[in-house]
Structure formats: structure tokens, C-alpha cells
Backbone bond lengths (Angstrom), bond angles and torsions (degrees), N, CA, C in turn:
res aa  C-N    CA-C-N  psi(-1)  N-CA   C-N-CA  omega(-1)  CA-C   N-CA-C  phi
1 M - - - 1.255 - - 1.643 112.13 -
2 G 1.370 106.57 -51.62 1.588 118.34 -175.39 1.420 104.65 -64.94
3 K 1.373 123.29 -35.19 1.494 126.23 179.91 1.577 112.19 -66.07
4 I 1.347 112.97 -37.39 1.471 115.14 175.70 1.496 112.58 -67.69
5 T 1.355 112.75 -47.44 1.470 116.67 178.59 1.603 112.09 -58.96
6 S 1.332 117.66 -36.59 1.357 122.42 -178.56 1.582 110.28 -69.75
7 M 1.398 109.77 -42.55 1.435 114.85 175.63 1.541 113.05 -62.09
8 K 1.326 115.85 -41.24 1.528 121.31 178.02 1.605 103.58 -58.36
9 R 1.303 113.12 -46.40 1.491 112.51 -167.44 1.477 103.21 -75.07
10 N 1.400 128.50 -34.01 1.410 126.22 174.72 1.597 112.03 -59.01
11 N 1.381 110.18 -43.47 1.487 109.87 -175.83 1.545 110.93 -78.11
12 A 1.328 118.50 -22.29 1.425 119.86 169.04 1.533 114.38 -64.01
13 L 1.329 115.66 -41.59 1.421 129.34 177.74 1.497 108.69 -65.76
14 A 1.262 123.07 -40.31 1.394 128.28 -179.68 1.578 109.85 -70.86
15 A 1.435 107.34 -42.10 1.513 111.43 175.32 1.561 112.62 -61.05
16 A 1.320 111.57 -43.19 1.410 121.53 -176.33 1.641 110.08 -57.87
17 N 1.339 111.25 -47.00 1.408 116.00 -176.74 1.472 117.25 -74.15
18 S 1.373 113.17 -17.00 1.519 119.18 178.33 1.490 108.54 -97.25
19 A 1.340 116.48 -11.87 1.524 119.23 -173.46 1.426 116.71 -54.58
20 P 1.426 123.29 -33.82 1.414 123.36 -178.14 1.532 109.18 -68.70
21 V 1.289 119.17 -41.37 1.444 124.71 -177.71 1.544 110.83 -64.92
22 E 1.364 107.23 -43.21 1.567 114.74 -176.72 1.569 105.77 -65.63
23 R 1.397 119.20 -38.55 1.387 120.56 -174.70 1.546 108.97 -68.91
24 L 1.387 118.63 -34.11 1.385 118.92 174.42 1.452 117.80 -64.01
25 N 1.427 117.18 -35.68 1.311 126.52 175.14 1.418 118.07 -64.00
26 I 1.420 113.43 -39.61 1.556 116.82 -168.12 1.673 103.25 -103.67
27 F 1.241 122.15 4.09 1.435 120.81 172.17 1.595 110.32 -50.28
28 K 1.246 118.42 127.22 1.476 113.90 167.10 1.501 110.29 -92.21
29 M 1.247 126.08 107.36 1.449 133.20 -172.24 1.676 104.87 -61.64
30 N 1.242 106.73 138.03 1.402 117.63 177.53 1.580 110.75 -89.68
31 T 1.390 120.23 80.92 1.413 114.62 -171.73 1.533 113.51 -68.11
32 G 1.286 116.33 -13.19 1.409 125.35 176.01 1.462 109.19 -59.85
33 L 1.354 118.76 -33.55 1.389 128.02 175.60 1.466 111.61 -94.51
34 G 1.371 121.27 16.05 1.448 125.11 -176.08 1.347 111.96 62.57
35 Q 1.287 129.97 34.83 1.444 127.57 175.80 1.500 113.99 -82.74
36 H 1.312 110.21 103.50 1.538 120.20 175.65 1.523 103.13 -135.97
37 M 1.272 114.77 103.30 1.485 121.27 -166.47 1.635 105.55 -83.56
38 L 1.205 118.03 123.36 1.476 127.41 176.12 1.530 105.64 -65.72
39 K 1.409 114.13 116.37 1.420 114.51 177.77 1.418 120.24 -110.69
40 N 1.326 121.36 -9.20 1.442 129.42 172.03 1.477 116.31 -75.11
41 P 1.366 116.82 106.10 1.417 119.24 -173.77 1.533 112.02 -64.17
42 L 1.241 117.63 -31.08 1.570 120.33 175.21 1.476 116.99 -61.76
43 V 1.380 113.38 -38.31 1.432 119.67 171.29 1.525 115.54 -64.66
44 A 1.408 110.21 -49.08 1.415 118.74 175.05 1.594 111.67 -52.73
45 K 1.328 113.76 -46.78 1.644 115.53 176.76 1.543 111.65 -61.62
46 G 1.388 110.83 -43.70 1.488 116.34 178.96 1.574 113.67 -53.21
47 I 1.383 112.72 -42.97 1.410 121.14 -179.33 1.487 113.90 -65.09
48 V 1.350 122.05 -47.01 1.311 134.07 175.84 1.472 113.31 -61.39
49 D 1.371 117.11 -43.69 1.533 123.64 176.52 1.529 111.61 -59.20
50 K 1.375 113.94 -39.43 1.462 120.77 -174.16 1.540 110.62 -66.21
51 A 1.394 116.51 -26.65 1.392 122.76 -172.84 1.601 107.53 -76.92
52 D 1.336 119.18 -12.15 1.423 121.09 -172.80 1.534 114.32 41.25
53 I 1.225 114.18 64.45 1.470 119.12 -174.39 1.580 109.90 -76.81
54 K 1.364 117.51 132.40 1.420 119.25 -179.47 1.646 105.05 -96.41
55 S 1.334 116.30 159.87 1.437 117.29 -179.07 1.523 114.24 -61.59
56 A 1.184 115.50 -19.12 1.496 123.74 -172.46 1.506 112.57 -96.22
57 D 1.318 113.47 -3.02 1.528 118.57 -171.80 1.488 110.84 -85.32
58 V 1.323 109.55 149.65 1.558 120.91 176.45 1.664 101.25 -110.92
59 V 1.375 111.22 126.29 1.405 115.96 -170.15 1.548 112.00 -116.01
60 L 1.171 122.44 124.19 1.437 123.67 176.34 1.548 107.83 -88.07
61 E 1.257 116.08 129.61 1.431 124.24 167.30 1.469 113.51 -119.55
62 V 1.469 107.41 130.18 1.401 118.62 -169.77 1.524 105.68 -104.30
63 G 1.339 118.27 121.39 1.513 121.46 -179.69 1.565 108.86 64.40
64 P 1.257 122.58 67.52 1.421 124.96 176.99 1.498 115.88 -62.38
65 G 1.369 115.51 -26.21 1.486 115.39 -175.36 1.447 111.53 68.50
66 T 1.277 114.62 -131.93 1.587 124.42 -177.25 1.489 106.83 -92.14
67 G 1.425 124.24 2.82 1.358 124.15 166.32 1.637 113.39 94.35
68 N 1.339 117.74 22.21 1.391 113.68 179.39 1.515 116.84 -72.60
69 L 1.318 110.77 -32.04 1.434 115.88 170.58 1.585 114.26 -77.75
70 T 1.366 114.02 -38.09 1.454 121.42 -174.89 1.560 109.07 -59.78
71 V 1.351 121.73 -44.12 1.357 118.86 -175.35 1.643 110.79 -65.02
72 K 1.314 115.83 -27.69 1.484 117.72 -178.00 1.542 109.71 -81.84
73 I 1.306 116.19 -27.95 1.370 121.93 174.80 1.568 113.71 -73.37
74 L 1.377 117.15 -31.38 1.387 122.69 176.61 1.514 111.12 -68.21
75 E 1.258 113.79 -32.00 1.544 117.55 179.40 1.483 114.99 -56.15
76 K 1.424 116.16 -25.63 1.451 125.43 -172.13 1.451 114.57 -113.29
77 A 1.242 118.59 -35.52 1.525 124.51 -167.76 1.534 112.83 -86.48
78 R 1.350 120.28 157.99 1.445 116.10 174.15 1.450 104.40 -77.58
79 K 1.307 119.93 -35.90 1.495 118.69 -175.97 1.484 109.20 -147.44
80 V 1.320 118.64 152.51 1.428 122.01 176.04 1.550 107.26 -126.15
81 I 1.439 118.14 127.31 1.447 119.53 174.07 1.467 104.00 -108.80
82 A 1.347 117.09 117.50 1.438 122.70 -170.29 1.491 103.07 -109.84
83 V 1.460 119.80 123.09 1.425 127.45 -179.07 1.586 104.64 -102.91
84 E 1.345 113.31 119.97 1.583 112.33 -174.60 1.646 105.84 -139.25
85 M 1.257 119.33 133.33 1.370 124.70 -177.18 1.622 111.43 -87.22
86 D 1.197 113.54 -20.39 1.573 122.48 -171.99 1.579 107.35 -101.03
87 P 1.422 117.18 108.76 1.496 118.49 179.92 1.600 112.31 -57.62
88 R 1.323 120.48 -30.09 1.358 128.38 179.76 1.613 105.07 -60.06
89 M 1.299 117.15 -57.06 1.464 121.99 176.18 1.417 119.88 -54.01
90 A 1.403 108.55 -42.17 1.552 115.77 -173.17 1.539 106.65 -68.20
91 A 1.554 112.78 -31.05 1.396 116.11 176.99 1.585 116.19 -66.87
92 E 1.389 109.91 -36.43 1.450 115.49 -174.29 1.509 106.65 -76.03
93 V 1.259 124.81 -39.48 1.390 127.72 169.35 1.582 115.10 -46.65
94 T 1.239 103.98 -50.18 1.624 112.58 -178.76 1.518 108.41 -62.77
95 K 1.308 117.94 -39.66 1.560 121.60 179.85 1.423 113.59 -61.15
96 R 1.399 112.90 -34.98 1.469 123.73 -170.55 1.504 105.48 -61.64
97 V 1.303 121.79 -37.39 1.442 127.41 -175.90 1.451 112.53 -109.71
98 Q 1.347 123.20 7.62 1.464 124.35 -174.98 1.561 105.62 -62.37
99 G 1.297 115.78 127.75 1.562 115.97 167.77 1.651 108.13 87.52
100 K 1.288 114.25 1.80 1.436 116.41 -171.20 1.609 107.09 -111.40
101 P 1.224 125.42 166.57 1.427 125.89 -179.83 1.483 111.15 -63.77
102 E 1.328 114.67 -34.48 1.472 121.55 -176.40 1.447 112.55 -62.13
103 Q 1.432 117.89 -26.21 1.484 120.93 -176.40 1.490 114.11 -57.04
104 K 1.302 117.53 -28.66 1.480 118.35 178.70 1.562 113.30 -74.41
105 K 1.361 110.50 -19.88 1.551 116.22 -173.02 1.552 104.10 -97.47
106 L 1.236 128.87 5.12 1.380 129.54 179.99 1.523 108.54 -107.43
107 E 1.313 112.37 126.61 1.612 120.92 167.20 1.519 107.06 -120.52
108 I 1.356 117.33 131.34 1.451 120.67 175.80 1.351 107.00 -111.32
109 I 1.382 118.39 134.51 1.507 126.76 172.45 1.454 104.64 -110.62
110 L 1.326 119.37 111.73 1.466 117.55 174.04 1.550 114.63 -89.48
111 G 1.323 113.72 123.31 1.364 118.08 -170.74 1.556 114.50 154.94
112 D 1.398 113.52 -169.53 1.422 120.00 179.37 1.510 109.36 -93.18
113 V 1.347 114.73 124.26 1.481 114.96 -174.46 1.577 106.84 -72.67
114 I 1.241 127.70 -28.50 1.396 130.89 175.34 1.514 112.49 -53.33
115 K 1.471 107.95 -50.13 1.499 114.90 -177.60 1.515 117.69 -85.16
116 A 1.379 115.53 -11.40 1.449 118.94 -168.50 1.529 109.63 -84.25
117 D 1.367 114.02 147.17 1.527 115.74 174.88 1.569 103.67 -87.77
118 L 1.238 115.23 115.69 1.447 123.37 -176.00 1.478 115.92 -84.53
119 P 1.207 121.03 140.22 1.586 120.40 168.91 1.410 107.25 -74.23
120 Y 1.406 111.10 -179.72 1.529 114.19 -172.37 1.534 105.01 -78.02
121 F 1.321 114.59 153.70 1.520 120.27 174.43 1.483 102.68 -155.39
122 D 1.360 112.96 157.68 1.501 123.22 -177.84 1.469 109.83 -92.28
123 I 1.364 119.03 -38.64 1.440 122.17 -175.90 1.488 115.67 -137.99
124 C 1.298 118.87 153.38 1.433 119.48 -171.82 1.528 101.32 -126.32
125 I 1.371 121.77 128.39 1.505 123.79 170.69 1.588 104.73 -130.78
126 S 1.335 110.38 135.26 1.488 120.30 -175.73 1.518 111.03 -151.17
127 N 1.376 107.16 132.49 1.523 116.96 154.59 1.402 108.56 -90.17
128 T 1.343 116.93 95.48 1.498 125.54 -164.35 1.423 120.11 -72.72
129 P 1.401 120.90 121.22 1.506 116.17 173.56 1.663 104.95 -60.66
130 Y 1.312 111.10 135.86 1.473 114.15 -174.50 1.450 115.25 -60.07
131 Q 1.355 123.92 -25.17 1.420 127.41 -174.62 1.443 113.37 -80.35
132 I 1.396 117.80 -10.26 1.596 120.26 170.52 1.410 110.82 -117.70
133 S 1.299 120.75 26.00 1.360 119.65 -174.82 1.689 110.83 -65.16
134 S 1.299 114.59 -58.25 1.353 118.48 177.17 1.588 118.86 -62.77
135 P 1.377 116.30 -42.45 1.568 116.66 175.35 1.529 108.79 -68.78
136 L 1.408 124.41 -21.94 1.405 114.16 -179.46 1.557 107.20 -83.22
137 V 1.312 116.86 -37.26 1.522 111.11 175.88 1.517 115.98 -55.02
138 F 1.371 116.78 -47.77 1.471 126.03 -179.08 1.608 106.50 -65.32
139 K 1.233 119.86 -41.84 1.388 115.93 175.34 1.510 120.59 -61.12
140 L 1.428 110.10 -36.76 1.499 110.03 176.85 1.582 110.71 -73.27
141 L 1.346 118.76 -33.79 1.395 119.25 -175.58 1.511 112.34 -77.90
142 N 1.336 118.73 -22.56 1.434 118.94 174.84 1.416 122.20 -96.37
143 L 1.549 112.88 8.02 1.432 115.90 172.59 1.533 114.71 -62.90
144 P 1.321 126.94 149.02 1.277 130.13 -179.09 1.660 110.28 -57.08
145 R 1.265 117.79 -38.95 1.306 127.45 168.35 1.548 114.47 -124.37
146 P 1.403 113.68 85.10 1.425 119.22 -174.86 1.650 109.34 -65.45
147 P 1.409 109.06 155.35 1.532 111.21 177.49 1.414 117.06 -63.97
148 R 1.253 120.23 149.90 1.464 121.48 -176.44 1.539 111.10 -58.20
149 V 1.347 113.11 -37.99 1.511 117.44 178.46 1.532 106.54 -154.56
150 S 1.237 109.76 148.77 1.589 115.11 176.79 1.525 101.44 -122.70
151 I 1.383 113.97 138.09 1.500 120.89 170.92 1.575 100.14 -118.63
152 L 1.468 111.89 108.20 1.418 118.39 179.47 1.483 113.58 -119.49
153 M 1.400 113.97 140.30 1.441 121.20 173.97 1.539 108.19 -99.85
154 F 1.434 116.50 128.83 1.420 119.22 176.84 1.587 108.47 -132.94
155 Q 1.337 114.10 176.64 1.386 118.30 168.07 1.542 111.41 -63.74
156 R 1.193 116.98 141.26 1.597 121.51 -168.49 1.550 106.80 -52.29
157 E 1.247 120.84 -51.17 1.591 119.58 -177.39 1.340 109.32 -57.97
158 F 1.357 125.90 -43.33 1.445 124.52 178.74 1.453 116.56 -63.65
159 A 1.247 114.03 -35.95 1.500 122.58 -179.39 1.564 107.23 -71.83
160 M 1.274 117.51 -37.68 1.567 122.63 -179.78 1.541 107.90 -68.65
161 R 1.332 114.71 -35.37 1.492 117.57 176.20 1.385 114.62 -60.89
162 L 1.322 117.18 -36.94 1.532 127.47 -176.55 1.607 105.30 -65.53
163 V 1.257 119.02 -39.39 1.513 121.93 -175.62 1.464 108.10 -97.78
164 A 1.272 125.88 -4.45 1.625 120.43 -176.17 1.520 113.96 -62.70
165 R 1.278 121.38 146.22 1.402 127.65 174.73 1.420 112.25 -107.95
166 P 1.431 117.15 165.87 1.404 115.93 -176.52 1.585 111.76 -60.52
167 G 1.330 108.42 141.31 1.492 115.48 -177.44 1.526 111.84 90.30
168 D 1.325 121.25 -8.45 1.469 121.54 175.74 1.590 106.06 -84.26
169 P 1.305 117.20 145.60 1.354 121.14 -179.66 1.504 121.29 -53.89
170 L 1.405 108.84 -30.41 1.497 116.68 179.39 1.480 115.73 -95.55
171 Y 1.398 112.99 1.39 1.480 112.88 179.09 1.467 108.64 -69.60
172 C 1.494 110.03 133.99 1.485 115.81 -175.73 1.581 108.23 -151.52
173 R 1.351 113.05 -166.12 1.488 119.98 -170.08 1.684 103.20 -66.58
174 L 1.355 115.30 -34.42 1.489 124.81 176.61 1.411 110.36 -51.37
175 S 1.482 113.09 -54.96 1.466 120.33 -172.53 1.545 110.21 -59.43
176 V 1.385 116.06 -50.03 1.380 120.19 179.71 1.522 114.38 -58.23
177 N 1.425 116.11 -43.45 1.413 124.19 -173.69 1.583 110.24 -64.79
178 V 1.241 114.92 -47.57 1.556 123.05 -178.67 1.490 109.65 -68.06
179 Q 1.417 115.58 -42.91 1.427 113.21 -177.02 1.546 115.55 -79.26
180 M 1.319 109.28 -9.87 1.577 111.45 169.21 1.411 114.18 -66.96
181 W 1.358 115.62 -38.89 1.533 120.75 -173.22 1.480 114.34 -104.32
182 S 1.373 120.84 1.24 1.338 119.63 -177.64 1.598 111.07 -158.74
183 T 1.162 116.78 173.43 1.440 129.93 169.60 1.564 111.45 -101.38
184 V 1.251 122.57 119.83 1.472 120.28 -171.64 1.593 103.99 -120.31
185 T 1.282 113.19 134.78 1.519 120.76 176.08 1.612 109.60 -131.27
186 H 1.321 109.40 136.85 1.471 116.04 173.37 1.478 108.47 -88.30
187 I 1.337 117.68 122.15 1.513 124.65 -166.82 1.471 111.11 -114.16
188 M 1.312 122.87 -26.24 1.418 117.20 -174.40 1.570 110.58 -165.79
189 K 1.320 120.89 137.89 1.461 126.95 169.39 1.548 106.18 -91.80
190 V 1.417 110.74 141.34 1.454 117.67 -177.99 1.554 104.02 -129.82
191 G 1.299 115.37 118.01 1.536 121.27 -179.13 1.513 109.99 -72.99
192 K 1.239 121.14 150.05 1.452 134.19 -174.98 1.512 109.33 -60.48
193 N 1.400 121.48 -26.56 1.419 120.85 -178.58 1.687 113.36 -84.39
194 N 1.345 109.88 8.08 1.536 116.61 175.00 1.509 107.88 -90.05
195 F 1.344 116.37 4.23 1.528 117.20 -177.06 1.442 112.03 -125.92
196 R 1.349 117.95 154.89 1.421 122.02 168.97 1.571 111.80 -131.08
197 P 1.380 110.67 123.55 1.421 131.41 -4.89 1.608 108.27 -71.47
198 P 1.317 116.12 158.15 1.352 121.19 177.66 1.627 113.05 -59.83
199 P 1.352 121.97 131.12 1.456 117.55 176.24 1.544 110.37 -77.47
200 Q 1.345 117.53 170.87 1.404 122.60 -176.04 1.574 110.49 -72.89
201 V 1.304 114.53 -23.44 1.550 126.14 -168.37 1.520 111.21 -120.29
202 E 1.314 118.93 152.30 1.377 121.88 168.33 1.605 113.84 -71.05
203 S 1.379 113.07 162.91 1.446 117.76 -177.29 1.526 112.41 -117.10
204 S 1.297 116.61 169.76 1.479 121.69 166.66 1.407 115.10 -149.78
205 V 1.345 119.00 156.37 1.535 120.55 -176.69 1.361 105.45 -108.60
206 V 1.293 122.90 135.84 1.507 125.11 169.47 1.530 113.07 -119.90
207 R 1.263 116.11 156.23 1.401 124.57 169.76 1.463 116.05 -106.76
208 I 1.256 124.83 123.41 1.352 131.41 -170.78 1.651 110.67 -116.93
209 E 1.266 117.79 112.56 1.444 119.05 -179.07 1.579 107.39 -119.27
210 P 1.286 120.70 117.17 1.501 122.96 -179.78 1.537 105.26 -66.87
211 K 1.350 112.56 145.76 1.404 126.99 175.70 1.384 113.37 -60.41
212 N 1.301 132.46 137.84 1.445 127.74 179.70 1.559 104.11 -140.06
213 P 1.325 115.84 111.66 1.420 133.08 11.39 1.522 111.77 -75.07
214 R 1.301 123.16 158.62 1.472 126.31 175.29 1.531 107.47 -71.54
215 P 1.361 114.56 134.68 1.431 122.18 178.69 1.525 110.91 -51.52
216 P 1.290 119.03 129.61 1.494 120.11 177.71 1.619 120.69 -69.75
217 V 1.162 113.27 52.17 1.422 124.91 -168.55 1.594 111.11 -126.59
218 D 1.354 119.49 126.61 1.439 118.48 179.78 1.480 110.85 -65.96
219 F 1.308 116.57 132.23 1.495 111.14 -175.09 1.516 110.56 -71.95
220 H 1.311 118.67 -37.16 1.572 113.95 176.76 1.552 119.17 -64.02
221 E 1.354 113.64 -29.77 1.430 119.82 174.52 1.609 107.37 -66.27
222 W 1.254 116.17 -51.29 1.358 126.47 -178.38 1.591 111.54 -55.44
223 D 1.319 112.82 -49.07 1.519 118.77 -179.80 1.432 110.43 -71.53
224 G 1.358 123.38 -39.12 1.367 129.51 172.63 1.446 115.38 -47.99
225 L 1.377 115.01 -50.16 1.594 123.49 174.37 1.418 112.71 -56.84
226 L 1.463 116.56 -48.44 1.352 126.77 -170.16 1.607 109.49 -66.29
227 R 1.378 112.27 -37.00 1.437 119.26 -178.49 1.615 110.07 -56.59
228 I 1.373 110.49 -43.74 1.388 118.19 179.30 1.545 117.58 -67.27
229 C 1.364 108.93 -47.29 1.512 115.75 -177.75 1.468 115.09 -66.44
230 F 1.514 114.87 -28.57 1.366 121.13 -177.27 1.547 119.70 -93.09
231 V 1.354 111.84 4.26 1.450 120.14 -175.99 1.489 106.16 -50.81
232 R 1.400 117.89 -53.45 1.545 119.10 168.62 1.555 101.77 -133.36
233 K 1.385 109.44 102.06 1.557 116.76 -175.13 1.446 112.61 -62.03
234 N 1.331 126.34 -20.87 1.354 118.80 178.26 1.561 116.28 -102.41
235 R 1.305 113.34 11.58 1.447 121.56 172.85 1.607 107.83 -98.18
236 T 1.249 116.16 164.76 1.548 116.28 -174.80 1.458 103.96 -71.29
237 I 1.448 117.84 149.43 1.364 125.33 175.54 1.481 114.01 -57.58
238 S 1.244 120.02 -32.37 1.563 119.59 -179.43 1.534 105.78 -67.30
239 A 1.312 120.78 -32.54 1.397 116.37 179.08 1.553 117.83 -62.50
240 G 1.245 116.21 -26.35 1.438 120.46 174.64 1.557 115.97 -74.56
241 F 1.271 112.69 -17.00 1.473 119.00 177.90 1.646 108.06 -91.95
242 K 1.300 119.29 -4.32 1.473 120.15 -174.02 1.583 110.59 -82.85
243 S 1.192 112.22 -9.26 1.568 118.79 -177.82 1.499 110.90 -63.64
244 T 1.233 119.47 129.54 1.556 117.57 174.36 1.556 113.03 -61.19
245 A 1.302 115.46 -40.74 1.558 121.28 173.59 1.558 110.48 -49.85
246 V 1.362 114.41 -45.50 1.444 117.31 -175.91 1.458 116.49 -70.53
247 T 1.456 110.40 -44.03 1.511 114.11 176.13 1.451 113.08 -65.92
248 D 1.254 121.77 -32.24 1.435 125.54 177.33 1.536 112.72 -65.78
249 I 1.291 116.60 -41.12 1.445 118.22 177.61 1.595 112.44 -71.14
250 L 1.287 111.42 -37.64 1.563 117.86 174.47 1.440 117.09 -66.22
251 E 1.415 112.87 -33.10 1.470 114.59 170.88 1.430 112.64 -69.08
252 K 1.330 122.09 -44.60 1.348 126.00 177.94 1.464 113.89 -53.82
253 N 1.419 113.02 -48.88 1.507 119.58 176.53 1.513 109.54 -65.47
254 Y 1.282 128.53 -27.59 1.472 132.20 178.57 1.460 102.45 -66.76
255 R 1.407 118.99 -55.69 1.427 123.88 -174.87 1.564 110.89 -53.49
256 T 1.391 114.04 -46.66 1.480 126.27 177.21 1.493 112.64 -55.18
257 Y 1.395 112.06 -47.31 1.540 115.52 176.54 1.378 115.33 -62.01
258 C 1.364 121.75 -43.01 1.559 129.89 -173.79 1.566 99.82 -70.12
259 S 1.303 120.37 -45.58 1.520 118.68 175.52 1.465 116.96 -56.91
260 Q 1.330 120.19 -40.51 1.429 118.99 -170.20 1.601 110.11 -89.53
261 N 1.315 112.64 -7.77 1.517 117.20 176.57 1.480 112.54 -112.78
262 D 1.404 117.31 11.10 1.515 123.10 176.05 1.466 106.84 58.09
263 I 1.267 118.92 45.08 1.412 124.23 171.32 1.493 112.74 -98.14
264 M 1.404 119.92 123.88 1.406 123.32 -178.81 1.569 104.80 -66.53
265 M 1.254 118.26 120.77 1.449 120.47 -177.03 1.557 108.20 -89.28
266 D 1.253 121.72 132.93 1.510 124.85 175.04 1.428 104.99 -90.57
267 D 1.384 114.99 117.78 1.531 121.03 -178.09 1.552 114.46 -65.76
268 S 1.507 108.03 -16.75 1.535 114.62 174.01 1.578 116.74 -71.58
269 V 1.417 110.55 -9.30 1.468 116.36 -178.83 1.507 111.35 -59.40
270 N 1.315 121.64 135.75 1.566 126.74 -177.42 1.493 95.24 -115.20
271 I 1.271 116.98 111.33 1.555 123.32 176.92 1.541 112.39 -63.03
272 G 1.313 114.00 -26.59 1.557 119.44 178.37 1.498 108.52 -72.37
273 I 1.389 119.58 -44.62 1.346 119.91 175.74 1.480 115.44 -66.09
274 L 1.258 115.86 -37.78 1.525 121.53 175.73 1.500 111.44 -57.63
275 I 1.456 119.39 -39.31 1.193 123.27 -173.77 1.707 108.32 -74.93
276 D 1.316 114.27 -42.14 1.338 118.89 176.79 1.430 114.09 -63.52
277 R 1.333 119.76 -27.73 1.498 121.73 171.43 1.449 112.92 -65.70
278 V 1.277 117.79 -45.12 1.325 125.84 -174.29 1.649 108.77 -63.53
279 L 1.427 117.44 -41.00 1.406 120.42 -174.52 1.520 105.02 -76.59
280 E 1.362 125.15 -28.60 1.389 124.67 -179.71 1.627 106.57 -67.96
281 E 1.386 106.74 -50.00 1.580 108.10 -171.11 1.443 112.21 -66.17
282 T 1.256 115.89 -24.21 1.548 119.06 -177.87 1.622 107.24 -91.00
283 E 1.241 116.18 -11.23 1.544 124.53 177.20 1.568 106.71 67.74
284 M 1.389 111.08 38.17 1.539 119.37 179.97 1.546 113.43 -108.84
285 T 1.325 117.38 -2.49 1.377 123.01 177.99 1.618 112.68 -42.05
286 N 1.345 111.77 -67.63 1.458 119.00 -175.94 1.516 116.94 -89.00
287 E 1.496 120.44 8.12 1.306 120.40 175.65 1.609 113.24 -75.51
288 R 1.273 114.13 154.95 1.422 116.90 175.72 1.600 112.63 -109.95
289 A 1.261 115.26 137.48 1.502 121.91 -171.88 1.507 107.77 -57.07
290 G 1.316 125.70 -35.82 1.359 134.23 -175.36 1.569 110.12 -61.48
291 K 1.275 114.36 -23.05 1.516 121.00 -176.65 1.411 112.22 -110.30
292 C 1.304 121.39 -1.43 1.529 125.96 -175.34 1.452 111.63 -93.88
293 D 1.420 114.82 140.97 1.416 112.62 176.54 1.657 110.67 -105.57
294 E 1.401 111.19 -174.60 1.376 114.94 -179.97 1.551 118.88 -48.28
295 A 1.281 108.54 -48.10 1.573 114.28 -178.58 1.554 111.45 -60.38
296 D 1.326 117.43 -31.59 1.515 117.96 176.09 1.443 113.41 -64.90
297 F 1.403 117.96 -43.69 1.326 122.47 -179.39 1.586 117.60 -69.48
298 L 1.423 111.64 -32.48 1.374 116.25 177.14 1.497 109.31 -74.12
299 K 1.387 122.04 -32.69 1.424 118.73 170.79 1.451 113.66 -65.50
300 L 1.258 122.45 -35.56 1.530 126.95 178.29 1.505 109.21 -66.18
301 L 1.366 115.30 -45.80 1.380 117.36 -176.96 1.599 115.96 -66.01
302 Y 1.396 112.34 -35.61 1.397 120.74 179.61 1.601 108.34 -67.90
303 A 1.353 112.45 -40.23 1.604 116.00 177.94 1.387 108.86 -64.46
304 F 1.259 128.51 -41.49 1.334 130.35 -178.17 1.451 107.73 -63.00
305 H 1.307 119.08 -52.42 1.570 122.11 173.45 1.359 117.84 -47.20
306 Q 1.312 114.71 -37.43 1.434 120.17 -171.13 1.589 113.82 -72.61
307 V 1.429 111.77 -18.93 1.425 115.36 177.39 1.591 110.07 -112.74
308 G 1.432 114.85 13.42 1.506 122.90 168.54 1.520 113.97 91.15
309 I 1.389 117.08 8.12 1.436 121.25 -179.56 1.555 107.01 -86.23
310 H 1.236 118.13 125.27 1.544 126.61 178.68 1.488 115.43 -126.31
311 F 1.261 116.78 151.89 1.411 122.36 -172.96 1.357 120.92 -108.70
312 A 1.520 115.53 -2.49 1.493 117.59 174.10 1.572 105.63 -143.41
């Protein structure tokens, strides 16, 4: 009887010891949350190496999953703040470091990184769920103290939009917006077979370094102008301003600007004529957004502001 009990106990211990591995293997990934776990340790090492982590750095990791990247970051950083939506994954990451010195260096925030109030961090590393790609980029860039560098993995097409230049097929509002506030570099292609389960598309890793000092331009004004210009990026910029909805908003903004600055507004002012005048004076009437660079849009924004037209 004792032997059977002992055998049961030994079997139970063996099962307990192997449980974490088994759980990792039987997890059903929630692809609705963009869960595609990076399984290639060489790729994970390459991503961490590109971050150039210093021993005093605090690193934010978005979506640590089962911790394959996390454990490599912990080897170099002073602290890792891991933000995870899935409680199962958060539990697995915790178990990876339980009882080890790294345990004291890991803080897990359970929740949505886009909605969370984040503590200060020096670097961000992320195997980014596709549905938060754009919100994450702009959250990082708009923080009061943005990270020194972000090493972010995205779906290949999204990554190539970030680095696209005027005239490129993928050049868009996202390209201009991100490149206004940061320097973006494509650093690595990652094939779909490096993930479990494999995603349907290839991935790429980019490096984003915020410009310092930050350009003295209001983000909402800049983005408001770009939204109009890129409604149809291959049509003339003047075409984007012909919409009644656009002119109505700009006229409302113009009236608000005049009121707030104690400017006597002339009721005979035609906002459409004012817009046309700015476009002609800047020689942007027949330009196409898909061919224009940051300097072109800055020139246009400045000219609109000079006549009291604002976009936010």
C-alpha cells in the first residue's frame, strides 16, 4: 500500500514539475488578441540586442505572452514592466521567474496598454498585437517623456508603411505622422514560421527613436491637416479641401480662432476662397499628398495658420 501511495506521490510530483511545459503546449492561443508567440530564441536575442539595453534601464514589454522575450530582457535590464491582457499569459510569465533573482525585477500590469497609465520607462519592446499597432506607436510618441528607443514587431505591411518615403506605394498619413515625431528604421524581417501559431502574414521589426527636441508643432493640428490631404493621396491636395464637410469644419475653427483672439471677423470672408489663396501661394494646389514630404506639409500648415485657419 505504501509503495502505491509513494508511486502516486512520485507521479504527482513528476506531473507538477512538468505542468508548466505542458500548459505551454496545450494553450489555445487567442488570435483575436493577436496572440502569436515568438518561438525562435535567435530572433528574440536579435530583438533584445537591437534595443541596446543598459544595466540601469527600465524596459516596458507589451504583450509578453509566455515570456520568451521577457527572460532575455531581464538578463540586461534593471527592471521589466510587462503589460499583458490575458491572465493566463501573465501567470506563465510569473512562473518563468518564480524563485529566481529575476523575479524581483519583473512587474506585471494586467490590462490594456493603450488605456493604462504607464510608469516611466526607458525602452519599449513589443511583439505587437496587430489591432493595437497604430495606437501603440502614437501612445509611445505622445508620452510626456517618451522612451529613448522602441523596438517593435509588426505585420510586414504596417512596418513598411512606417518607413515609406514620398512616392512609395505604401507612403501614407501614418508614414508622415510617425516620421514627423521620430526616426524610424527597419531592422529585421521575421518569417511567419518563427511564431506559434504561425500568423497569416510575415512580420518585421522596426526601431523608433523620438526626435529630441520634439518638433514645436501641435500634434492635433498636424494630424488634422494630414487627414484632409490624404483622403485620396493620389488626387490633388486641393481636391481634399473641396468637401463641404471639410470647409464647414474649417469655417467653424476659423470663427473660434477669431473669437478667442479678439479678431473682428468679416462676415464677407469666404473660407473656400481663403483656402484656395493659401494653396496657390504655397504652390500646393496641384500637388499630390503621396509625393509630398514633411517640409511641404509644414509649409502648408504654417501658411494656413497665418490666415487663421486651424485644423483642431
